[in-house]
Structure formats: C-alpha cells, structure tokens
C-alpha positions in Angstrom: 45.3 -79.8 -46.0 43.0 -77.3 -47.6 42.9 -78.0 -51.1 44.4 -74.6 -53.1 44.4 -73.5 -56.9 47.0 -75.4 -58.8 49.5 -73.6 -60.8 48.6 -75.4 -63.9 44.8 -74.3 -63.8 45.8 -70.5 -63.3 44.9 -67.8 -65.4 46.0 -64.2 -65.6 42.7 -63.0 -64.0 42.9 -65.3 -61.2 46.5 -64.9 -60.4 46.2 -61.1 -60.3 43.3 -61.6 -57.8 45.9 -63.3 -55.4 48.3 -60.3 -55.1 48.3 -57.6 -52.6 50.2 -54.8 -53.8 52.7 -53.7 -51.4 53.4 -49.8 -51.2 54.9 -49.5 -47.8 58.7 -48.5 -48.2 59.3 -45.5 -45.7 60.5 -43.3 -48.2 57.5 -43.3 -50.7 56.0 -40.2 -51.9 52.6 -39.3 -52.4 53.4 -39.7 -56.1 54.9 -43.1 -55.6 51.4 -44.0 -53.7 49.5 -42.6 -56.8 51.7 -44.5 -59.1 51.4 -47.6 -57.3 47.4 -47.1 -57.0 47.3 -47.1 -60.9 49.5 -50.0 -61.4 47.3 -52.2 -59.3 44.1 -50.8 -61.3 45.8 -51.4 -64.4 46.6 -55.2 -63.4 43.4 -55.7 -61.5 44.8 -57.1 -58.4 43.5 -58.0 -55.1 44.2 -55.1 -53.1 47.0 -52.6 -52.2 48.6 -52.0 -48.8 49.6 -48.8 -47.9 50.8 -46.9 -44.5 48.2 -45.6 -42.7 49.3 -41.9 -43.6 48.4 -42.4 -47.3 45.0 -44.3 -46.5 42.9 -41.3 -47.7 45.2 -40.5 -50.4 44.9 -44.5 -51.9 41.1 -44.9 -51.3 40.5 -41.7 -53.2 42.5 -43.2 -56.1 41.0 -46.4 -55.9 37.4 -45.2 -55.7 34.9 -47.0 -58.2 37.8 -49.9 -59.0 37.9 -53.4 -58.4 41.1 -53.0 -56.0 40.7 -52.9 -52.4 42.2 -51.0 -50.0 44.3 -52.2 -47.3 46.8 -50.7 -44.6 48.8 -52.0 -41.8 48.6 -52.0 -38.0 51.5 -52.4 -35.6 53.8 -52.0 -38.5 56.5 -53.2 -38.7 57.3 -54.7 -35.6 54.3 -55.2 -33.8 55.4 -53.6 -30.6 53.1 -51.0 -30.3 50.6 -51.1 -27.4 47.2 -53.0 -27.6 45.5 -49.4 -27.3 47.5 -48.1 -30.1 46.8 -50.9 -32.3 43.2 -50.9 -31.8 43.3 -46.9 -32.6 45.1 -47.8 -36.0 42.3 -50.3 -36.9 39.4 -48.1 -36.2 41.4 -45.4 -37.6 42.2 -47.4 -40.7 38.6 -48.5 -41.3 37.4 -44.9 -40.9 39.8 -43.7 -43.8 38.7 -46.5 -46.2 40.6 -49.7 -45.4 38.9 -52.8 -46.1 42.0 -55.0 -45.2 44.0 -54.8 -42.1 47.2 -56.4 -41.9 48.3 -56.5 -38.1 51.5 -57.8 -36.8 51.3 -59.7 -33.8 52.9 -59.0 -30.6 55.9 -61.5 -31.3 57.8 -60.9 -28.1 54.6 -61.6 -26.4 54.3 -64.7 -28.2 58.1 -65.9 -27.6 57.4 -65.0 -23.6 54.4 -67.4 -23.6 52.0 -64.8 -23.0 49.2 -66.6 -25.1 46.2 -65.0 -23.7 47.6 -61.3 -24.5 48.2 -62.3 -28.4 45.1 -63.9 -28.8 43.1 -60.9 -26.8 44.8 -58.3 -28.8 44.0 -59.7 -32.0 40.5 -60.5 -31.0 39.9 -57.1 -30.3 40.9 -55.9 -33.7 38.8 -58.5 -35.3 35.8 -57.4 -33.3 36.5 -53.9 -34.5 36.7 -55.1 -38.3 33.7 -57.3 -38.2 31.8 -57.0 -41.2 33.7 -53.6 -42.3 37.6 -55.0 -43.1 39.5 -58.5 -43.2 42.1 -58.9 -40.7 45.3 -60.5 -41.8 47.7 -61.5 -38.7 51.7 -61.2 -39.5 53.6 -63.7 -37.7 57.0 -62.6 -38.9 58.4 -66.0 -39.2 61.8 -65.2 -39.5 62.1 -64.8 -35.5 59.8 -68.0 -34.8 60.6 -71.6 -34.2 58.2 -74.0 -36.3 56.6 -74.6 -32.9 56.1 -70.7 -32.4 54.6 -70.4 -35.9 51.9 -73.1 -35.1 51.1 -71.5 -32.1 50.8 -68.4 -33.6 48.9 -69.8 -36.1 46.2 -71.5 -33.6 45.9 -68.2 -31.5 45.0 -66.0 -34.8 42.3 -68.9 -35.8 40.9 -68.8 -32.1 41.0 -64.7 -32.5 38.9 -64.8 -35.6 41.5 -63.7 -37.8 40.9 -64.4 -41.9 44.3 -64.8 -42.6 47.7 -65.7 -41.3 50.6 -64.1 -42.9 54.3 -64.9 -42.9 56.0 -61.5 -42.8 56.2 -57.8 -43.0 59.1 -57.4 -45.5 61.2 -55.9 -42.8 62.8 -58.9 -41.1 66.1 -60.6 -42.5 63.7 -63.3 -44.3 60.3 -63.8 -45.7 58.1 -66.4 -47.1 59.4 -69.8 -47.5 57.4 -72.8 -49.2 58.2 -75.1 -45.8 56.6 -72.2 -44.0 53.7 -71.8 -45.9 53.0 -75.6 -45.8 53.2 -75.6 -42.2 50.8 -72.6 -41.7 48.2 -74.2 -44.0 48.4 -77.4 -42.2 47.9 -76.0 -39.0 44.6 -73.5 -39.5 41.2 -74.9 -40.7 39.6 -73.9 -44.1 38.2 -70.9 -42.1 41.6 -69.2 -42.6 43.7 -68.4 -45.3 47.4 -68.1 -45.7 49.3 -64.9 -47.1 53.1 -65.3 -48.4 55.1 -62.1 -48.2 58.8 -61.0 -48.5 60.8 -62.1 -51.4 58.3 -63.5 -53.6 59.8 -61.7 -56.9 59.0 -64.0 -59.5 56.5 -66.0 -61.0 58.1 -69.0 -60.3 58.3 -68.0 -56.8 54.6 -67.0 -56.8 53.3 -70.1 -58.1 55.4 -72.3 -55.7 53.8 -70.2 -52.8 50.4 -70.8 -54.3 51.0 -74.4 -54.8 52.3 -74.5 -51.2 48.9 -73.2 -49.8 49.1 -69.7 -50.3 46.0 -67.8 -51.8 47.2 -64.2 -51.2 50.8 -63.1 -52.0 52.3 -59.7 -51.2 54.4 -58.5 -53.8 56.2 -55.4 -55.1 57.1 -56.7 -58.4 53.5 -57.1 -59.3 54.3 -55.9 -63.0 56.9 -58.2 -63.5 55.5 -61.2 -62.2 52.0 -60.6 -64.2 53.8 -59.7 -67.3 56.3 -62.7 -66.8 52.9 -64.6 -66.7 51.3 -63.1 -69.7 54.1 -63.4 -72.0 54.4 -66.9 -70.9 50.8 -68.0 -71.6 50.9 -65.8 -74.9 53.7 -68.1 -76.4 51.8 -71.5 -75.6 
C-alpha cells in the first residue's frame, strides 16, 4: 500500500493543499461561485471544482492565485455518451480547467462492458495529457467491493491520475474501508480522492490516514479553521 502523509505530521498548509473545494450544487448563483473561489484562495486549497457553466467565471476569479480550476465531466450520473464526455473534457480545458473529475459509466461497468469503460476513460486522458489531471469518479454507493476493484483497475489501465469515491449526489459517500480498498488496488502512480460526507477535521484526517491524498469538501472553512484552532491551542 502506498505510504501516505500521517495526520500526526500534518500542517495547515499541507492539509489545505489536499482539499478540492466543491462548488457544484445546482442552485448556486454566479455570486456563490465568486464567493467560493475567494474562500478557496483565502485558505490556499488545492483546487475548486465547478460546473462547466461556471468555468470561465472561476478561471477569471482564480487567475494569478495558487488554486487550480477544476470541473466535472459526465456529472453527476456518468450516463452521457462518450462523445458528449469527450466534448465536455475538451471544452473544459479550453475554458481553463486544469483538473477533470469525470464520472465513469457506472451501468457499463456493472454490465461487464469493461472495454467500453476503459476506452472512454482513456480517450479523456489522451485529451487531457499535459493539460489537466483526470480523476475518475466510481460512485461507490452503487458498487460491490469486487466492482470497486475492477473500476480502479480499469481507471489505472486507462491512465487516470486519480480514482475518486463519489459525486456527492448518491445516497452515501466516502468510507474509510473504500479508501483503503482503492489505495490497495491501484499502484503508486494513481492517487485516491475521497468525496461526499467529509465535513469535519476528524473525518478528513481519517480519510488521509486511510490513503486519500485529495478530499472533496464543501465544509472547507470549518475543517481548516478547526485545524488552525486545534494547533494554536497546543
């Protein structure tokens, strides 16, 4: 299993750079996106993740900052055609995305159409090569352990940079057990991202200790303020 940063050696700066601040709810306004981006900059997180319609706005807001711009592909159900996902990836990169969180075709995986799943991911990886990281969302809530393992193997075979637990739109999200399973399944070339339900400092540190190197969060300020307050009292 890949050795990860132990929570006992964590600093505020390191923790912040393991967070992707999610700005993905369907009702969010332009001002909500601007506010979210400014929050991300103030805490120096790794990236923001926004819907494709907000990419240009986020890219402009984050220009000259240390926060990367990310967007989603085939979100939230993974059911778009491959052609649509490829267009979304190209369009996202053109509009400033440096990280792509794509939803795997969950039904295709569960149907045993492994070549289709792998080829779709590979095509997006090829588009993003040298331009953006690709994170493959498995949506573990719908998968057995055996299917999670297979999905991780296919994502690595296709050249993905990350495997990710969840979109945040299924009934359940990241668990320590799933993170451990995913980390044990992929090689050190592939990182693991936890998402959905990680809303406290305790929760995020559990995910990191289990093997996650990125965590998607909406409670970013709460988590980092909690860490700052804790370390300031020691």
